[in-house]
C-alpha positions in Angstrom: -42.1 102.6 156.8 -43.4 100.2 159.4 -44.0 99.9 163.1 -45.6 102.4 165.5 -45.3 106.1 164.6 -44.2 108.3 167.4 -46.5 111.2 168.3 -44.1 113.2 170.4 -40.5 114.4 170.0 -37.7 112.9 172.1 -33.9 113.4 172.1 -33.5 110.5 169.8 -33.1 111.0 166.0 -36.4 110.4 164.2 -39.6 111.7 162.7 -42.8 112.1 164.7 -46.4 113.0 163.7 -47.7 115.3 166.3 -51.5 115.3 167.3 -53.6 117.6 165.2 -54.6 121.0 166.4 -58.3 121.7 166.0 -59.8 124.8 167.6 -62.8 124.8 165.2 -65.3 124.6 168.0 -69.0 124.7 167.2 -72.2 124.7 169.2 -75.8 123.9 168.4 -77.1 121.0 166.4 -79.1 118.2 167.9 -82.8 117.5 167.8 -85.2 120.4 167.1 -88.3 119.6 169.2 -88.3 117.0 171.9 -91.1 116.7 174.4 -91.6 115.2 177.9 -94.6 114.2 179.9 -96.1 111.7 182.4 -99.2 109.7 181.5 -101.6 107.1 182.8 -101.6 104.2 180.3 -102.9 100.7 179.9 -99.3 99.4 179.6 -95.7 100.5 179.3 -92.6 100.0 181.5 -92.9 101.6 184.9 -90.0 103.6 186.5 -88.3 104.1 183.1 -88.1 106.8 180.4 -90.0 105.6 177.4 -89.1 107.3 174.1 -92.3 107.5 172.0 -92.8 108.6 168.4 -95.8 109.2 166.3 -95.3 105.7 164.9 -94.8 103.6 168.0 -96.5 105.3 171.0 -99.6 103.1 170.8 -97.5 99.9 170.6 -95.5 101.0 173.7 -98.3 102.5 175.8 -101.5 101.0 174.5 -104.8 102.4 173.3 -106.1 105.5 175.1 -108.6 104.6 177.8 -112.3 105.4 177.2 -113.4 108.8 178.5 -115.7 107.2 181.1 -112.5 106.6 183.0 -112.3 110.4 183.6 -109.1 112.5 183.4 -106.9 109.4 183.4 -108.1 108.9 179.8 -106.5 112.2 178.7 -102.8 111.4 178.8 -102.4 109.3 175.7 -104.8 111.5 173.7 -102.7 114.6 174.6 -99.5 112.6 173.9 -100.8 111.8 170.4 -101.6 115.5 169.9 -98.1 116.5 170.8 -96.5 113.8 168.6 -98.2 115.3 165.6 -95.2 117.7 165.4 -92.7 116.6 168.0 -89.7 114.6 166.8 -90.2 112.3 169.8 -91.3 112.5 173.4 -89.8 111.2 176.6 -92.8 109.6 178.5 -93.0 108.3 182.0 -95.9 106.0 182.8 -97.3 106.6 186.3 -99.1 103.9 188.3 -100.6 103.6 191.7 -98.9 101.8 194.6 -101.3 98.8 194.2 -100.3 98.1 190.5 -98.8 94.7 190.0 -97.0 92.7 187.3 -97.6 88.9 187.1 -95.2 86.0 187.0 -95.3 82.3 186.3 -92.9 79.8 188.0 -92.6 76.2 186.8 -91.8 73.4 189.3 -88.9 70.9 189.0 -91.3 68.0 189.8 -93.5 66.7 187.1 -96.7 66.6 189.2 -96.2 70.0 190.6 -98.4 73.0 189.6 -97.2 76.3 188.2 -97.0 79.0 190.8 -98.7 82.3 189.7 -97.8 85.4 191.6 -98.0 89.2 191.3 -95.4 91.8 192.3 -95.2 95.5 193.0 -93.4 97.5 190.3 -89.9 98.3 191.4 -89.4 95.0 193.2 -87.1 92.4 191.6 -88.2 88.8 191.1 -86.2 85.9 192.5 -86.6 82.2 191.6 -87.9 80.2 194.6 -86.5 76.8 195.5 -88.2 73.9 193.7 -88.7 75.8 190.5 -86.6 75.8 187.3 -88.1 78.8 185.5 -89.9 82.0 186.2 -91.3 84.2 183.4 -92.8 87.7 183.7 -93.7 90.7 181.4 -91.6 93.8 181.4 -93.7 96.0 179.1 -96.1 97.0 181.8 -99.1 95.1 180.4 -101.1 93.5 183.3 -101.1 90.4 180.9 -104.5 89.2 182.1 -105.2 87.9 178.6 -101.7 86.5 177.9 -100.2 83.1 178.3 -96.8 81.4 178.1 -96.4 78.3 175.9 -93.6 75.7 176.0 -93.6 73.4 173.0 -91.3 71.3 170.7 -89.2 70.1 173.6 -86.2 68.3 172.1 -84.2 66.3 174.7 -81.4 65.6 172.2 -80.5 69.2 171.4 -81.8 70.3 174.8 -83.8 73.1 173.1 -87.5 74.0 173.2 -89.8 76.7 171.8 -90.9 79.4 174.2 -93.7 81.6 172.9 -96.3 84.0 174.2 -99.9 84.4 173.1 -102.7 86.9 173.6 -106.4 86.3 173.7 -108.2 88.4 171.2 -112.0 88.1 170.7 -111.9 84.8 172.7 -109.1 83.2 170.6 -105.5 82.7 171.5 -103.2 84.3 168.9 -99.4 84.5 168.8 -97.9 87.8 169.9 -95.9 89.0 166.9 -92.1 88.4 167.4 -92.5 86.5 170.7 -91.5 83.0 169.7 -88.0 81.7 170.5 -86.0 78.5 170.3 -84.0 78.4 173.5 -81.9 76.3 175.8 -81.2 76.2 179.5 -77.4 76.2 179.5 -75.5 79.4 179.9 -73.0 78.3 177.2 -75.7 77.3 174.6 -75.3 79.0 171.2 -77.3 78.6 168.0 -76.0 77.9 164.5 -75.4 81.6 164.0 -73.2 81.8 167.0 -75.8 83.7 169.0 -76.7 82.9 172.5 -79.6 80.4 172.9 -79.7 80.7 176.7 -83.3 81.6 177.5 -82.8 84.7 179.7 -80.2 86.2 177.4 -82.4 85.5 174.3 -85.3 87.4 175.8 -83.2 90.3 176.8 -81.0 90.6 173.7 -84.0 90.4 171.3 -86.0 93.1 173.2 -88.7 90.8 174.2 -91.7 92.0 176.1 -90.9 89.3 178.7 -88.0 88.3 180.9 -87.0 85.0 182.6 -85.0 83.6 185.5 -83.6 80.1 185.4 -82.2 77.9 188.1 -78.4 77.8 188.1 -78.3 74.0 188.2 -81.0 71.9 186.6 -81.7 68.8 184.5 -83.3 69.3 181.1 -85.6 66.5 181.8 -87.7 68.8 183.9 -88.7 70.8 180.8 -92.2 69.8 179.7 -94.7 71.2 177.2 -97.1 73.5 178.9 -99.6 76.4 178.5 -99.9 78.7 181.5 -102.0 81.9 181.7 -100.7 84.9 183.6 -102.7 85.9 186.6 -102.7 88.7 189.2 -101.5 91.6 187.0 -103.3 94.9 187.5 -102.8 98.6 186.7 -104.2 99.4 190.2 -106.2 102.4 191.2 -105.7 106.1 190.8 -102.1 107.4 191.3 -101.6 109.7 194.2 -99.9 113.1 194.2 -96.7 111.4 195.4 -96.9 108.9 192.6 -97.1 111.8 190.1 -94.2 113.6 191.7 -92.0 110.5 191.7 -92.8 109.9 188.0 -92.0 113.5 187.1 -88.8 113.4 189.1 -87.5 110.9 186.6 -87.3 113.7 184.1 -84.7 115.5 186.1 -82.0 113.2 184.9 -79.4 114.7 182.6 -79.4 111.4 180.6 -82.1 112.8 178.5 -82.7 116.2 176.8 -86.0 117.9 176.0 -87.1 121.5 175.3 -90.9 121.2 175.7 -93.0 119.5 178.4 -96.7 119.3 179.1 -99.2 118.3 181.8 -101.0 115.8 179.6 -104.3 115.9 181.3 -103.3 116.3 185.0 -105.4 119.0 186.7 -104.0 118.8 190.2 -102.6 122.2 191.0 -100.0 120.7 193.4 -98.9 118.3 190.7 -98.7 121.1 188.1 -96.6 123.2 190.5 -94.2 120.3 190.8 -94.1 120.0 187.0 -93.3 123.7 186.7 -90.4 123.4 189.2 -88.9 120.7 186.9 -89.5 122.8 183.8 -87.8 125.8 185.5 -84.8 123.7 186.3 -84.6 122.2 182.8 -85.1 125.5 181.0 -87.9 123.8 179.1 -91.2 125.4 178.3 -94.2 123.8 180.0 -97.8 123.8 178.9 -100.9 122.9 181.0 -104.7 123.2 181.0 -107.3 124.7 183.1 -110.0 121.9 183.3 -111.8 122.1 180.0 -115.2 121.4 181.4 -115.2 124.7 183.3 -116.6 127.9 181.9 -114.2 130.8 181.3 -115.4 132.5 184.5 -114.8 129.3 186.5 -111.5 128.8 184.7 -110.2 132.2 185.8 -111.1 131.4 189.4 -109.5 127.9 189.2 -106.2 129.4 187.9 -106.3 132.2 190.6 -106.8 129.6 193.3 -103.9 127.4 191.9 -101.6 130.4 192.5 -99.1 129.4 189.8 -96.5 131.6 188.3 -93.5 130.9 185.9 -92.3 132.4 182.7 -91.6 128.8 181.6 -95.3 127.9 181.8 -98.3 128.6 179.6 -101.9 127.9 180.5 -104.7 127.0 178.0 -108.5 126.6 178.3 -110.2 124.4 175.7 -114.0 124.2 176.6 -114.8 122.1 173.5 -115.7 118.5 172.7 -114.4 116.8 169.5 -114.7 113.5 167.7 -113.1 110.6 169.6 -111.1 108.7 166.9 -110.7 105.6 169.1 -114.3 105.1 170.5 -116.5 107.3 168.3 -118.8 110.0 169.5 -117.6 113.2 171.1 -115.0 113.5 174.0 -113.5 116.3 176.0 -109.7 116.6 176.6 -107.3 119.4 177.2 -104.9 121.2 174.9 -101.5 121.0 176.5 -100.4 118.3 174.0 -101.7 120.2 171.0 -100.2 123.5 172.3 -96.8 121.7 172.6 -97.2 120.5 168.9 -97.8 124.2 168.0 -94.5 125.2 169.5 -92.8 122.2 167.8 -94.1 123.7 164.5 -92.4 127.0 165.5 -89.0 125.2 166.1 -89.3 123.5 162.7 -90.2 126.7 160.8 -87.3 127.7 158.5 -85.5 130.8 159.7 -83.2 131.4 156.8 -80.3 130.1 158.9 -79.9 126.3 159.1 -78.3 126.4 162.5 -81.1 128.4 164.2 -84.5 126.9 165.1 -87.7 129.0 165.0 -87.9 129.5 168.7 -88.8 133.2 168.1 -92.0 132.3 166.3 -95.1 132.4 168.4 -97.2 129.2 168.9 -100.5 130.8 168.0 -102.4 132.0 165.0 -103.4 130.5 161.7 -99.9 129.2 160.6 -98.8 127.4 163.8 -101.7 127.5 166.3 -104.3 125.4 164.5 -105.8 122.5 166.5 -105.8 119.1 164.8 -109.3 117.9 165.8 -112.6 117.3 164.0 -116.3 117.7 164.9 -115.5 120.5 167.3 -118.4 121.8 169.4 -118.5 124.3 172.3 -119.4 123.0 175.8 -120.7 126.3 177.1 -122.6 129.3 175.7 -122.5 131.2 179.0 -119.9 132.1 181.5 -117.7 133.9 179.0 -115.0 136.5 179.9 -113.9 139.6 178.0 -110.6 139.1 176.1 -108.9 141.6 178.4 -109.9 139.5 181.5 -108.4 136.4 179.9 -105.2 138.4 179.4 -105.1 139.5 183.0 -105.7 135.9 184.1 -102.9 134.7 181.7 -105.2 132.2 180.1 -104.6 131.5 176.4 -108.0 130.9 174.7 -108.7 129.0 171.5 -110.8 130.7 168.9 -113.8 128.5 168.0 -111.9 125.5 169.3 -109.7 125.6 166.2 -106.9 128.1 166.7 -104.8 129.1 169.7 -105.4 132.8 170.0 -102.8 134.1 172.4 -99.2 133.4 173.4 -98.8 134.3 177.1 -97.0 132.8 180.0 -98.4 132.7 183.5 -96.1 135.5 184.4 -98.0 138.4 185.9 -95.3 141.1 185.8 -95.8 143.3 182.8 -92.4 142.7 181.1 -91.3 140.7 178.1 -91.1 137.5 180.0 -94.9 137.3 179.8 -94.6 136.4 176.1 -93.9 132.7 175.4 -91.6 133.4 172.5 -89.4 135.4 174.8 -88.9 132.3 177.0 -88.3 130.1 173.9 -85.6 132.4 172.7 -84.0 132.6 176.1 -84.1 128.8 176.6 -82.6 128.1 173.2 -79.9 130.7 173.7 -79.0 129.5 177.2 -78.8 125.8 176.1 -76.3 126.7 173.4 -74.3 128.9 175.7 -74.1 125.9 178.1 -72.4 124.0 175.2 -70.0 126.8 174.6 -69.1 126.9 178.3 -68.5 123.2 178.3 -65.9 123.7 175.6 -63.8 126.0 177.7 -64.4 124.7 181.2 -61.2 123.9 183.1 -59.1 125.5 180.4 -56.5 128.3 181.1 -57.3 132.0 180.8 -56.0 132.6 177.4 -57.9 129.7 175.9 -61.1 130.8 177.6 -60.9 134.4 176.6 -60.2 133.7 172.9 -62.6 130.8 172.4 -65.6 131.7 174.6 -65.7 135.2 173.1 -65.6 133.8 169.6 -68.3 131.1 170.3 -70.5 133.6 172.0 -70.3 135.9 169.0 -71.2 133.1 166.6 -74.2 132.1 168.7 -75.6 135.6 168.7 -74.7 136.6 165.2 -76.6 133.7 163.6 -79.7 134.6 165.7 -79.5 138.1 164.3 -79.2 136.7 160.8 -82.2 134.5 161.5 -84.4 137.3 162.8 -84.5 136.3 166.4 -82.4 139.3 167.4 -83.1 142.8 166.1 -81.6 146.2 166.5 -82.4 147.7 169.9 -85.6 149.7 170.1 -84.0 152.3 172.4 -80.6 153.0 170.8 -79.9 155.9 173.2 -79.9 153.5 176.1 -78.7 150.2 174.5 -76.7 151.3 171.4 -77.3 150.1 167.9 -75.8 146.6 168.0 -78.4 143.8 168.3 -76.4 142.1 171.0 -73.5 142.8 173.4 -71.2 140.2 175.0 -69.3 141.1 178.2 -66.7 138.5 179.4 -65.1 139.0 182.7 -62.8 137.0 185.0 -64.3 137.6 188.5 -61.9 135.3 190.4 -59.0 133.0 189.4 -61.4 130.1 188.8 -64.6 132.1 187.9 -65.5 133.6 184.6 -68.7 135.6 184.1 -70.3 136.2 180.7 -73.2 138.6 180.2 -75.2 138.4 177.0 -77.5 141.4 176.3 -79.7 141.2 173.3 -82.7 142.8 171.7 -85.2 140.1 170.7 -87.8 140.3 168.0 -91.3 141.3 168.9 -94.6 139.6 167.9 -97.6 141.1 166.2 -100.0 140.1 168.9 -102.1 143.3 168.6 -102.8 145.0 165.3 -104.9 148.2 164.9 -106.4 149.2 161.6 -107.0 152.9 161.2 -109.4 153.9 158.4 -108.8 157.5 157.2 -111.3 159.2 154.9 -109.7 161.4 152.3 -111.4 164.5 150.7 
């Protein structure tokens, strides 16, 4: 048999293969623990989402700033803490309005001097008349110790070597992977059939730099040169609006995350904005009371901040620890480490491969340990009673080594005050969103059959994994661990209610000695 095979039946004689019927819909899957945060960093693309891992975050964003820079030095330290257990983290680099990236433009006349400029982030660079090449960094590095080198100019092949160097300890050294043999013709290709056109080479090979070339030029203008970048700067301190704009980039549905954290920002207005985004993303959020405060002052700080959300948890870490980058002892907050603790929960085996450990609490000896050394307390006075910390909804850290509570900044005395309640809720809702997407825009019969089945699978596996339990009040709620009610409200509107009994957490334990005769 040859030719095209019909996939539908007509009146003509013949045999057709109909499209397969597959109603085996599933939900779940995907990454287990993904974070999101905004940081101040020495380098890194601005206005873009940077996906950082435990292996590459320092290459992408640079070394943490020294602690004499104040709270701006915290972001990368907290990111590192979080990446101890996150699979990866979506990071936004925030800069002030006066931050600039540099460029070098080479003239078309031999005796002309290179033009060195600086530009605000978010503005595009255009090649000025009288110049054949403009080169600029795109990795967010101010590049004050970098230079561009043109060498091995070959007028026969009309190729040259473009490389970039960095000054380290007073010596110019090649930047690894930043040397290219390139041409200036759009149609130029190398022996492997790959483009040799300079702008395309830099872009396709993920260079730290980009280039603009004149549309018409003579190769004779290309000369060997060494030019140092000038004018790049990270600017001053970002404003509240800068922070809000950076966090707003995390609203996009192009990325997914289930955990986010403040990463050393202690501005209550900024934190309130972060919480708004966490609420909208159904993603748990962790932040710190300033760690340099006593517990008494921390309670007042949080009260003055007037924050409330069952998506948000607050931590106080009044301890200093060994600074692995600069030596000595430094002070930085716990939101990153607390995020890592929840990532450990998600990764904890549940007995059901399709259910993450959202129902485990991010506290205690198994999951709440703090990965720091040389821990010392900052204060010996200004302490609060444990019940006062609970009322304030501040999660303390026992001896600076173990997260010792699991509360949200939710002041109503219901289950939503517990962080594992929110984690279960978020995980469940995200999977129900997947189920709803399967049946959206389908007719009634398809919706009724498939949504009911998918919903039952979603809940049943959570019962098998221990996230759902039998109701504690069977007279009111019955004996089933979950109940799904599916109802068509209007011709185009379906409503699904999922009632469930979640597992508890042994947050308080009483030991009762009894003396026998």
